[in-house]
Short mmCIF file of the C-alpha atoms (twelve columns), coordinates in Angstrom:
data_MODEL
# 
_entry.id   MODEL 
# 
loop_
_atom_site.group_PDB 
_atom_site.id 
_atom_site.type_symbol 
_atom_site.label_atom_id 
_atom_site.label_alt_id 
_atom_site.label_comp_id 
_atom_site.label_asym_id 
_atom_site.label_seq_id 
_atom_site.Cartn_x 
_atom_site.Cartn_y 
_atom_site.Cartn_z 
_atom_site.pdbx_PDB_model_num 
ATOM 1   C CA . MET A 1   0.124  0.234  -0.090  1 
ATOM 2   C CA . ALA A 2   1.327  3.165  -0.853  1 
ATOM 3   C CA . ASP A 3   1.389  5.370  2.124   1 
ATOM 4   C CA . LYS A 4   4.770  7.118  2.469   1 
ATOM 5   C CA . LEU A 5   5.112  10.480 0.834   1 
ATOM 6   C CA . CYS A 6   8.202  11.661 -0.764  1 
ATOM 7   C CA . ASP A 7   9.358  14.492 -3.162  1 
ATOM 8   C CA . ILE A 8   11.765 13.105 -6.107  1 
ATOM 9   C CA . VAL A 9   14.317 14.855 -7.963  1 
ATOM 10  C CA . LEU A 10  15.533 13.276 -11.387 1 
ATOM 11  C CA . GLU A 11  18.814 13.864 -13.181 1 
ATOM 12  C CA . GLY A 12  19.157 14.430 -16.834 1 
ATOM 13  C CA . GLY A 13  21.079 12.019 -18.886 1 
ATOM 14  C CA . GLY A 14  19.334 11.278 -22.262 1 
ATOM 15  C CA . VAL A 15  18.832 8.017  -23.690 1 
ATOM 16  C CA . LYS A 16  20.021 6.858  -20.211 1 
ATOM 17  C CA . GLY A 17  16.413 8.120  -18.772 1 
ATOM 18  C CA . ILE A 18  14.975 4.684  -18.688 1 
ATOM 19  C CA . ALA A 19  17.570 3.746  -15.680 1 
ATOM 20  C CA . LEU A 20  15.143 6.378  -13.777 1 
ATOM 21  C CA . VAL A 21  12.226 4.459  -14.351 1 
ATOM 22  C CA . GLY A 22  13.735 1.399  -12.699 1 
ATOM 23  C CA . ALA A 23  14.458 3.235  -9.804  1 
ATOM 24  C CA . LEU A 24  11.144 4.691  -9.570  1 
ATOM 25  C CA . GLN A 25  9.559  1.120  -9.679  1 
ATOM 26  C CA . GLU A 26  11.608 0.453  -6.690  1 
ATOM 27  C CA . LEU A 27  10.313 3.549  -4.725  1 
ATOM 28  C CA . GLU A 28  6.667  2.520  -5.729  1 
ATOM 29  C CA . THR A 29  7.181  -1.324 -4.597  1 
ATOM 30  C CA . ALA A 30  8.356  -0.040 -1.173  1 
ATOM 31  C CA . GLY A 31  5.164  2.205  -0.713  1 
ATOM 32  C CA . TYR A 32  6.452  5.540  -1.592  1 
ATOM 33  C CA . THR A 33  3.621  8.006  -3.296  1 
ATOM 34  C CA . HIS A 34  5.235  11.083 -4.725  1 
ATOM 35  C CA . CYS A 35  4.257  14.591 -3.676  1 
ATOM 36  C CA . ARG A 36  6.143  16.692 -6.152  1 
ATOM 37  C CA . VAL A 37  8.777  15.540 -9.084  1 
ATOM 38  C CA . ALA A 38  11.302 17.960 -10.754 1 
ATOM 39  C CA . GLY A 39  13.641 16.786 -13.366 1 
ATOM 40  C CA . THR A 40  16.216 18.360 -15.911 1 
ATOM 41  C CA . SER A 41  16.101 17.099 -19.557 1 
ATOM 42  C CA . ALA A 42  15.338 13.048 -19.399 1 
ATOM 43  C CA . GLY A 43  14.886 13.534 -15.860 1 
ATOM 44  C CA . ALA A 44  12.191 16.277 -16.925 1 
ATOM 45  C CA . ILE A 45  10.902 13.694 -19.704 1 
ATOM 46  C CA . VAL A 46  10.369 10.805 -17.310 1 
ATOM 47  C CA . GLY A 47  9.166  13.096 -14.439 1 
ATOM 48  C CA . SER A 48  6.319  14.680 -16.436 1 
ATOM 49  C CA . LEU A 49  4.787  11.084 -17.124 1 
ATOM 50  C CA . PHE A 50  5.158  10.373 -13.684 1 
ATOM 51  C CA . ALA A 51  3.343  13.311 -12.538 1 
ATOM 52  C CA . ALA A 52  0.882  12.808 -14.811 1 
ATOM 53  C CA . GLY A 53  -0.013 9.562  -13.432 1 
ATOM 54  C CA . MET A 54  1.352  7.218  -15.664 1 
ATOM 55  C CA . PRO A 55  2.234  3.787  -13.962 1 
ATOM 56  C CA . VAL A 56  5.935  3.030  -13.841 1 
ATOM 57  C CA . SER A 57  5.406  -0.274 -15.786 1 
ATOM 58  C CA . ASP A 58  3.587  1.652  -18.658 1 
ATOM 59  C CA . MET A 59  6.438  3.958  -18.232 1 
ATOM 60  C CA . LEU A 60  8.902  0.892  -19.155 1 
ATOM 61  C CA . GLU A 61  7.020  0.029  -22.041 1 
ATOM 62  C CA . THR A 62  6.863  3.355  -23.419 1 
ATOM 63  C CA . MET A 63  10.245 4.086  -23.347 1 
ATOM 64  C CA . LYS A 64  11.334 0.725  -24.244 1 
ATOM 65  C CA . ASN A 65  9.398  1.140  -27.559 1 
ATOM 66  C CA . LEU A 66  10.284 4.726  -28.476 1 
ATOM 67  C CA . ASP A 67  12.196 5.047  -31.642 1 
ATOM 68  C CA . TYR A 68  14.905 7.579  -30.223 1 
ATOM 69  C CA . THR A 69  16.198 8.081  -33.857 1 
ATOM 70  C CA . LYS A 70  13.317 10.213 -34.705 1 
ATOM 71  C CA . PHE A 71  14.410 12.345 -32.157 1 
ATOM 72  C CA . ARG A 72  16.745 13.748 -34.832 1 
ATOM 73  C CA . ASP A 73  14.334 15.442 -36.715 1 
ATOM 74  C CA . GLU A 74  15.938 17.632 -39.338 1 
ATOM 75  C CA . SER A 75  14.366 20.533 -41.568 1 
ATOM 76  C CA . VAL A 76  15.014 20.675 -45.171 1 
ATOM 77  C CA . ILE A 77  17.726 22.604 -44.963 1 
ATOM 78  C CA . ASP A 78  19.365 20.327 -42.367 1 
ATOM 79  C CA . ARG A 79  18.946 17.643 -45.344 1 
ATOM 80  C CA . LEU A 80  21.716 19.127 -47.488 1 
ATOM 81  C CA . GLY A 81  24.622 17.810 -45.483 1 
ATOM 82  C CA . ILE A 82  27.108 19.558 -43.483 1 
ATOM 83  C CA . PRO A 83  26.419 22.886 -45.563 1 
ATOM 84  C CA . GLY A 84  22.734 22.629 -44.705 1 
ATOM 85  C CA . LYS A 85  23.560 21.514 -40.972 1 
ATOM 86  C CA . THR A 86  25.862 24.630 -40.960 1 
ATOM 87  C CA . LEU A 87  23.315 27.151 -41.863 1 
ATOM 88  C CA . SER A 88  20.703 25.189 -39.519 1 
ATOM 89  C CA . PHE A 89  23.550 26.132 -36.828 1 
ATOM 90  C CA . PHE A 90  23.797 29.655 -37.228 1 
ATOM 91  C CA . PHE A 91  20.467 30.668 -38.247 1 
ATOM 92  C CA . GLU A 92  18.618 28.521 -36.161 1 
ATOM 93  C CA . LYS A 93  21.223 27.782 -33.278 1 
ATOM 94  C CA . GLY A 94  20.626 24.231 -33.433 1 
ATOM 95  C CA . ILE A 95  20.889 21.099 -35.867 1 
ATOM 96  C CA . TYR A 96  17.762 19.403 -35.001 1 
ATOM 97  C CA . GLU A 97  14.041 20.680 -34.684 1 
ATOM 98  C CA . GLY A 98  12.872 18.780 -31.650 1 
ATOM 99  C CA . ASN A 99  9.192  18.907 -32.963 1 
ATOM 100 C CA . TYR A 100 9.045  15.199 -33.060 1 
ATOM 101 C CA . PHE A 101 9.776  14.715 -29.211 1 
ATOM 102 C CA . ARG A 102 7.409  17.398 -28.575 1 
ATOM 103 C CA . GLY A 103 4.586  15.878 -30.429 1 
ATOM 104 C CA . TRP A 104 5.398  12.582 -28.762 1 
ATOM 105 C CA . LEU A 105 5.226  13.749 -25.281 1 
ATOM 106 C CA . ALA A 106 2.242  15.858 -25.744 1 
ATOM 107 C CA . GLY A 107 0.272  12.744 -26.929 1 
ATOM 108 C CA . GLN A 108 1.386  10.861 -24.057 1 
ATOM 109 C CA . LEU A 109 0.200  13.461 -21.888 1 
ATOM 110 C CA . GLU A 110 -3.057 14.400 -23.445 1 
ATOM 111 C CA . ALA A 111 -3.828 10.360 -22.953 1 
ATOM 112 C CA . LEU A 112 -3.335 10.850 -19.186 1 
ATOM 113 C CA . GLY A 113 -5.348 14.007 -19.057 1 
ATOM 114 C CA . VAL A 114 -2.626 16.332 -18.768 1 
ATOM 115 C CA . ARG A 115 -2.150 19.553 -21.501 1 
ATOM 116 C CA . THR A 116 -1.514 22.172 -19.430 1 
ATOM 117 C CA . PHE A 117 0.078  23.135 -15.880 1 
ATOM 118 C CA . ALA A 118 -3.275 23.494 -14.532 1 
ATOM 119 C CA . ASP A 119 -3.954 19.900 -14.829 1 
ATOM 120 C CA . LEU A 120 -0.794 19.367 -12.250 1 
ATOM 121 C CA . LYS A 121 -1.989 21.526 -9.740  1 
ATOM 122 C CA . ILE A 122 -1.654 20.424 -6.223  1 
ATOM 123 C CA . THR A 123 -5.165 20.951 -4.439  1 
ATOM 124 C CA . GLU A 124 -4.197 18.760 -1.187  1 
ATOM 125 C CA . PRO A 125 -4.391 20.801 2.083   1 
ATOM 126 C CA . TRP A 126 -0.467 20.849 2.856   1 
ATOM 127 C CA . ALA A 127 0.060  22.705 -0.316  1 
ATOM 128 C CA . GLU A 128 -1.792 25.941 1.258   1 
ATOM 129 C CA . LYS A 129 1.628  26.251 2.896   1 
ATOM 130 C CA . LEU A 130 3.398  26.785 -0.428  1 
ATOM 131 C CA . PRO A 131 3.723  30.052 -2.410  1 
ATOM 132 C CA . PRO A 132 0.554  29.729 -4.870  1 
ATOM 133 C CA . GLN A 133 3.227  29.627 -8.090  1 
ATOM 134 C CA . GLN A 134 4.849  26.473 -6.265  1 
ATOM 135 C CA . ARG A 135 1.297  24.421 -6.217  1 
ATOM 136 C CA . TYR A 136 2.240  22.014 -8.868  1 
ATOM 137 C CA . LYS A 137 3.316  18.326 -9.010  1 
ATOM 138 C CA . LEU A 138 5.902  18.907 -11.667 1 
ATOM 139 C CA . VAL A 139 8.864  21.189 -11.777 1 
ATOM 140 C CA . VAL A 140 11.122 21.677 -15.157 1 
ATOM 141 C CA . VAL A 141 14.338 22.982 -15.054 1 
ATOM 142 C CA . VAL A 142 15.952 24.998 -17.967 1 
ATOM 143 C CA . SER A 143 18.441 27.361 -18.535 1 
ATOM 144 C CA . ASP A 144 17.451 30.616 -19.834 1 
ATOM 145 C CA . VAL A 145 20.798 31.903 -21.783 1 
ATOM 146 C CA . SER A 146 19.133 35.675 -22.835 1 
ATOM 147 C CA . ARG A 147 19.102 36.240 -18.861 1 
ATOM 148 C CA . GLY A 148 21.533 34.158 -18.125 1 
ATOM 149 C CA . ARG A 149 19.630 32.253 -15.148 1 
ATOM 150 C CA . LEU A 150 18.170 29.099 -13.920 1 
ATOM 151 C CA . VAL A 151 14.426 28.623 -14.655 1 
ATOM 152 C CA . ARG A 152 11.797 26.901 -12.896 1 
ATOM 153 C CA . LEU A 153 8.687  26.028 -14.662 1 
ATOM 154 C CA . PRO A 154 6.088  26.462 -14.085 1 
ATOM 155 C CA . TRP A 155 6.848  28.286 -10.923 1 
ATOM 156 C CA . ASP A 156 8.786  30.963 -12.850 1 
ATOM 157 C CA . TYR A 157 6.677  31.616 -16.056 1 
ATOM 158 C CA . SER A 158 5.236  35.046 -13.979 1 
ATOM 159 C CA . GLU A 159 8.679  36.761 -14.530 1 
ATOM 160 C CA . TYR A 160 7.645  36.129 -18.431 1 
ATOM 161 C CA . GLY A 161 4.291  37.817 -17.908 1 
ATOM 162 C CA . LEU A 162 2.345  34.284 -18.348 1 
ATOM 163 C CA . ASN A 163 -0.168 32.468 -16.516 1 
ATOM 164 C CA . PRO A 164 1.345  29.212 -15.493 1 
ATOM 165 C CA . ASP A 165 -2.138 27.510 -15.679 1 
ATOM 166 C CA . GLU A 166 -2.208 28.150 -19.496 1 
ATOM 167 C CA . GLN A 167 1.280  26.903 -20.606 1 
ATOM 168 C CA . LEU A 168 1.621  23.718 -22.193 1 
ATOM 169 C CA . VAL A 169 3.564  20.944 -20.046 1 
ATOM 170 C CA . ALA A 170 5.030  19.711 -23.442 1 
ATOM 171 C CA . ASP A 171 6.586  23.074 -24.274 1 
ATOM 172 C CA . ALA A 172 8.418  23.406 -20.660 1 
ATOM 173 C CA . VAL A 173 10.072 19.926 -21.118 1 
ATOM 174 C CA . ARG A 174 10.617 20.575 -25.035 1 
ATOM 175 C CA . ALA A 175 12.883 23.379 -23.531 1 
ATOM 176 C CA . SER A 176 14.759 21.310 -20.782 1 
ATOM 177 C CA . MET A 177 15.933 18.649 -23.136 1 
ATOM 178 C CA . SER A 178 17.409 21.380 -25.953 1 
ATOM 179 C CA . ILE A 179 21.288 20.462 -25.658 1 
ATOM 180 C CA . PRO A 180 22.624 23.332 -26.767 1 
ATOM 181 C CA . PHE A 181 23.672 23.322 -30.602 1 
ATOM 182 C CA . PHE A 182 22.177 19.840 -31.070 1 
ATOM 183 C CA . TYR A 183 18.362 21.029 -30.759 1 
ATOM 184 C CA . GLU A 184 17.029 24.449 -31.733 1 
ATOM 185 C CA . PRO A 185 16.242 26.408 -28.471 1 
ATOM 186 C CA . VAL A 186 13.008 27.456 -27.391 1 
ATOM 187 C CA . ASN A 187 11.918 30.871 -27.969 1 
ATOM 188 C CA . LEU A 188 9.813  32.330 -24.970 1 
ATOM 189 C CA . LYS A 189 9.227  36.031 -25.379 1 
ATOM 190 C CA . GLY A 190 12.161 36.731 -27.093 1 
ATOM 191 C CA . ASN A 191 14.186 34.476 -24.394 1 
ATOM 192 C CA . TYR A 192 15.997 31.466 -25.621 1 
ATOM 193 C CA . LEU A 193 15.710 28.362 -23.287 1 
ATOM 194 C CA . VAL A 194 17.994 25.551 -23.384 1 
ATOM 195 C CA . ASP A 195 18.744 22.222 -21.669 1 
ATOM 196 C CA . GLY A 196 18.862 23.118 -17.866 1 
ATOM 197 C CA . VAL A 197 22.014 20.680 -17.628 1 
ATOM 198 C CA . LEU A 198 23.915 24.006 -18.094 1 
ATOM 199 C CA . LEU A 199 23.142 25.455 -14.906 1 
ATOM 200 C CA . SER A 200 21.668 22.732 -12.773 1 
ATOM 201 C CA . ASN A 201 21.201 18.714 -13.733 1 
ATOM 202 C CA . PHE A 202 20.448 17.891 -10.453 1 
ATOM 203 C CA . PRO A 203 18.452 20.496 -8.522  1 
ATOM 204 C CA . ILE A 204 18.163 18.355 -5.207  1 
ATOM 205 C CA . GLY A 205 17.488 21.159 -3.046  1 
ATOM 206 C CA . ILE A 206 14.411 22.471 -5.177  1 
ATOM 207 C CA . PHE A 207 12.043 21.003 -2.617  1 
ATOM 208 C CA . ASP A 208 13.524 21.574 0.984   1 
ATOM 209 C CA . THR A 209 10.422 23.295 2.430   1 
ATOM 210 C CA . THR A 210 9.657  20.385 4.617   1 
ATOM 211 C CA . ASN A 211 10.821 17.988 7.019   1 
ATOM 212 C CA . ASP A 212 7.357  15.911 7.097   1 
ATOM 213 C CA . TRP A 213 8.815  13.445 4.265   1 
ATOM 214 C CA . PRO A 214 12.002 13.109 2.614   1 
ATOM 215 C CA . THR A 215 13.064 14.395 -0.920  1 
ATOM 216 C CA . PHE A 216 14.904 11.664 -2.822  1 
ATOM 217 C CA . GLY A 217 17.341 12.363 -5.864  1 
ATOM 218 C CA . ILE A 218 18.006 9.730  -8.449  1 
ATOM 219 C CA . LYS A 219 21.132 10.724 -10.244 1 
ATOM 220 C CA . LEU A 220 22.516 8.495  -13.293 1 
ATOM 221 C CA . SER A 221 26.119 7.946  -12.563 1 
ATOM 222 C CA . ALA A 222 28.124 6.171  -9.800  1 
ATOM 223 C CA . ARG A 223 28.613 7.701  -6.480  1 
ATOM 224 C CA . ALA A 224 31.349 10.081 -6.438  1 
ATOM 225 C CA . ASP A 225 33.581 12.001 -4.178  1 
ATOM 226 C CA . ALA A 226 34.830 15.629 -5.547  1 
ATOM 227 C CA . PHE A 227 38.101 14.154 -6.803  1 
ATOM 228 C CA . SER A 228 36.718 10.929 -8.304  1 
ATOM 229 C CA . LYS A 229 36.633 11.846 -11.838 1 
ATOM 230 C CA . MET A 230 39.345 14.299 -13.047 1 
ATOM 231 C CA . ASN A 231 39.468 16.103 -16.132 1 
ATOM 232 C CA . PRO A 232 42.872 15.756 -18.428 1 
ATOM 233 C CA . VAL A 233 44.657 18.733 -18.986 1 
ATOM 234 C CA . THR A 234 47.537 17.839 -21.532 1 
ATOM 235 C CA . ASN A 235 46.882 20.519 -24.687 1 
ATOM 236 C CA . PRO A 236 44.894 23.541 -25.472 1 
ATOM 237 C CA . ILE A 237 42.011 21.098 -26.822 1 
ATOM 238 C CA . ASN A 238 41.213 19.215 -23.649 1 
ATOM 239 C CA . TYR A 239 42.161 22.246 -21.470 1 
ATOM 240 C CA . GLY A 240 38.757 23.988 -23.175 1 
ATOM 241 C CA . VAL A 241 36.830 20.736 -22.717 1 
ATOM 242 C CA . ALA A 242 37.863 20.778 -18.927 1 
ATOM 243 C CA . ILE A 243 36.716 24.332 -18.350 1 
ATOM 244 C CA . ILE A 244 33.148 23.467 -20.138 1 
ATOM 245 C CA . SER A 245 32.884 20.555 -18.179 1 
ATOM 246 C CA . THR A 246 33.840 22.335 -14.919 1 
ATOM 247 C CA . MET A 247 31.226 25.067 -15.752 1 
ATOM 248 C CA . LEU A 248 28.540 22.535 -16.147 1 
ATOM 249 C CA . SER A 249 29.097 20.240 -13.341 1 
ATOM 250 C CA . ALA A 250 30.719 22.632 -10.257 1 
ATOM 251 C CA . HIS A 251 26.907 23.933 -9.213  1 
ATOM 252 C CA . ASP A 252 25.914 20.595 -8.631  1 
ATOM 253 C CA . GLN A 253 29.268 19.150 -7.426  1 
ATOM 254 C CA . MET A 254 28.871 21.326 -4.361  1 
ATOM 255 C CA . HIS A 255 25.524 19.583 -3.387  1 
ATOM 256 C CA . ILE A 256 26.553 16.312 -4.454  1 
ATOM 257 C CA . ASP A 257 29.779 16.397 -2.111  1 
ATOM 258 C CA . ASP A 258 27.518 17.084 0.936   1 
ATOM 259 C CA . PRO A 259 27.069 13.660 2.917   1 
ATOM 260 C CA . CYS A 260 23.547 14.400 3.496   1 
ATOM 261 C CA . THR A 261 22.865 14.978 -0.196  1 
ATOM 262 C CA . GLN A 262 24.438 11.551 -0.898  1 
ATOM 263 C CA . LYS A 263 22.416 9.815  2.086   1 
ATOM 264 C CA . ARG A 264 19.174 10.712 0.230   1 
ATOM 265 C CA . THR A 265 20.178 10.159 -3.390  1 
ATOM 266 C CA . ILE A 266 19.951 6.378  -5.215  1 
ATOM 267 C CA . PHE A 267 23.362 6.634  -7.499  1 
ATOM 268 C CA . VAL A 268 22.653 4.278  -10.648 1 
ATOM 269 C CA . ASP A 269 25.125 2.754  -12.541 1 
ATOM 270 C CA . THR A 270 24.783 3.842  -15.998 1 
ATOM 271 C CA . PHE A 271 27.785 2.152  -17.803 1 
ATOM 272 C CA . ASN A 272 29.248 5.288  -19.588 1 
ATOM 273 C CA . VAL A 273 26.478 4.866  -21.929 1 
ATOM 274 C CA . ASN A 274 26.474 7.755  -24.268 1 
ATOM 275 C CA . PRO A 275 23.622 10.208 -23.525 1 
ATOM 276 C CA . ILE A 276 22.810 10.980 -27.061 1 
ATOM 277 C CA . ASP A 277 23.506 7.548  -28.292 1 
ATOM 278 C CA . PHE A 278 19.999 7.540  -29.958 1 
ATOM 279 C CA . GLU A 279 20.980 4.155  -31.607 1 
ATOM 280 C CA . ILE A 280 20.652 2.487  -28.173 1 
ATOM 281 C CA . SER A 281 19.932 -0.926 -28.294 1 
ATOM 282 C CA . LYS A 282 16.933 -2.893 -26.540 1 
ATOM 283 C CA . GLU A 283 19.123 -5.067 -24.630 1 
ATOM 284 C CA . THR A 284 21.327 -1.667 -23.294 1 
ATOM 285 C CA . GLN A 285 17.805 -0.254 -22.236 1 
ATOM 286 C CA . VAL A 286 17.266 -3.107 -20.149 1 
ATOM 287 C CA . LYS A 287 20.214 -3.440 -18.698 1 
ATOM 288 C CA . LEU A 288 19.967 0.420  -17.426 1 
ATOM 289 C CA . TYR A 289 16.385 -0.407 -16.158 1 
ATOM 290 C CA . GLU A 290 17.582 -3.159 -14.117 1 
ATOM 291 C CA . SER A 291 20.672 -1.257 -12.842 1 
ATOM 292 C CA . GLY A 292 18.201 1.775  -11.870 1 
ATOM 293 C CA . ARG A 293 15.684 -1.178 -9.935  1 
ATOM 294 C CA . LYS A 294 19.284 -2.542 -8.268  1 
ATOM 295 C CA . TYR A 295 20.438 0.305  -6.972  1 
ATOM 296 C CA . GLY A 296 17.023 1.700  -6.302  1 
ATOM 297 C CA . ALA A 297 16.565 -1.361 -4.066  1 
ATOM 298 C CA . ARG A 298 19.780 -1.138 -2.650  1 
ATOM 299 C CA . PHE A 299 19.142 2.285  -1.523  1 
ATOM 300 C CA . LEU A 300 16.008 1.932  0.615   1 
ATOM 301 C CA . ASP A 301 17.621 -1.348 2.080   1 
ATOM 302 C CA . THR A 302 19.245 1.035  4.522   1 
ATOM 303 C CA . TRP A 303 17.394 4.156  4.250   1 
ATOM 304 C CA . ASP A 304 16.018 5.579  7.493   1 
ATOM 305 C CA . PHE A 305 14.155 8.757  7.272   1 
ATOM 306 C CA . GLU A 306 14.122 9.425  11.242  1 
ATOM 307 C CA . GLU A 307 17.897 8.422  11.125  1 
ATOM 308 C CA . TYR A 308 18.644 11.039 8.522   1 
ATOM 309 C CA . LYS A 309 16.777 13.882 10.381  1 
ATOM 310 C CA . LYS A 310 19.109 13.176 13.199  1 
ATOM 311 C CA . THR A 311 21.737 13.470 11.254  1 
ATOM 312 C CA . CYS A 312 21.029 16.053 8.713   1 
ATOM 313 C CA . GLY A 313 18.245 18.001 10.210  1 
ATOM 314 C CA . LYS A 314 15.617 20.007 7.958   1 
ATOM 315 C CA . GLN A 315 16.605 19.479 4.303   1 
# 
């Protein structure tokens, strides 16, 4: 019986997102029911389906049957080879359109009765303690490169003069999965929105407003300390790569290094699968899903919320 409340934060990771489903399966099996879910990129995709009420078993089949190669949807210009992709890169700020993904997700959500964020409003009495703009089951993390800031949708739609209840969930998730240069950014009233990974791929502290139930994080990487992954610096090229890697990960790494964050996070081994391997095999997808289940079960075997509160206090 699902009688244990929790909030959930899902890390992004492209095609590795099916591992998130495996970990969610273990939380569901253990009797946890979610209050709110937040995610970046692939975490936003899985999180939106989860928040909309899709059973985890259905989510697994949905993800397994998804043809990821269709995510590389090209315009007429893109099909002109390297010259066309170069033009698309310069004039549209991305190679692929992202329309196939948006249409697919919109269809999945509508089948669950969800179209706008109004369909994901929280009406339970406990939500009355939250600011009105935060009374939603889903938070999608994106990066606004025009304003140079992290944006939490639907929480921050008011900053653009928009009513969050009228905004399409699929549009917010489409913005969050816009890998820079790979996909065209989403234009929101003249502001360019891209993948939330630029500023926070694992926003573990987003729901830290209550001590009545835990916030669980699900991270698509093996557990690591601050020095477990080193960026090689032997020439100008990998020096530049190291700088970009540091920019992308430094914000989240500060949280991950915190022992209390580690205590409430499920770290899932994803076997160095490339996040944009759209040719991913069914066997690899199953392997990722089973890894999510394995590490989810291992985490829950030792999880004790009361002990966590004694050690870490208020989240």
